[in-house]
N, C-alpha and C positions, 0 to 999 in steps of 0.2 A: 434046156429045152426053151425055145423062144415062143413067146406068146403070139397066137394067130391074130391077124388084123380083124378088128370088129368095128362096125359103125352102128351106133345106137341113136335113135331119134325119139324124141317125145314131142308129139304134135298136138296142139290144141284143136278142138273141133271148130274149124273155121272154113269158110268157103274157099275152094281151090287149094287147100293144103296138100292134096294129093299130087299136085304139080311139083311141089317141093320134093316130094319123095321120088318122083321119076327123075328129077335132076340128080339127086344123090345116087340113084340106081345107075344112071349113065356113067357117073364118075367111077363107081365101083366096077362096073362092067369093063371100062377101059383099063382100070388097074389090073384086072385079071385077064386082059387080052381076049375078051369075048368078041365074037363077030358082031357086026352091026345088026344082023337078023336076030341073033340070040339076045342082044341088048334090048331090042324092040319087044321081043317076047316077054322079057322080064318086066319091062316098063308096063306093058299091057296087063300082066298078071298082078302087078302091084296096084295099079289103078283099080282093078276089079276087087282086090282084097280090101283096099281102102274104102271103096264104095260100100262093100258088104259090111264093113265095120262102122261106117258113118251113118248110112241111110236108116237102118232099123233102130239105131241107138237113140234112146230117149234120154240117156244120161248125159251129163256134161263132162264125163271122164275123157282124159287124153287118150290118144292112140300111141302105142309104142311100136316102133319098127326096128328090127335088128337085122343087120347084114353080117353074117358070119362067114369068113373066108377060111377055108381049110384045104390046103393042097389043091386038089382038082375039083373041089366042091364049093358052091356058094349056096348057103342056106339063108332064106329070108323069112323072118317071122313077123307077122302083123298081129298085134295083141290089142284087143279092146276090152278094157276092164269094166265096161258099163253093163 
């Protein structure tokens, strides 16, 4: 059984880091042949999730983002440990 592709990011809480995540999302979307519309929807959702993780966070914890590719599915987890 082959291991499914996974991309994991650990981002410090810095201004504009959500832009790095959208660039990674674009690469992952191209890898799994998503349409440009779907790739844009994913980027917008990730930006929103990052804002939700960053804005209310008073901690200095990093944000973890996991892109899990499994056959016909892409699962994206945004984790704020703060």
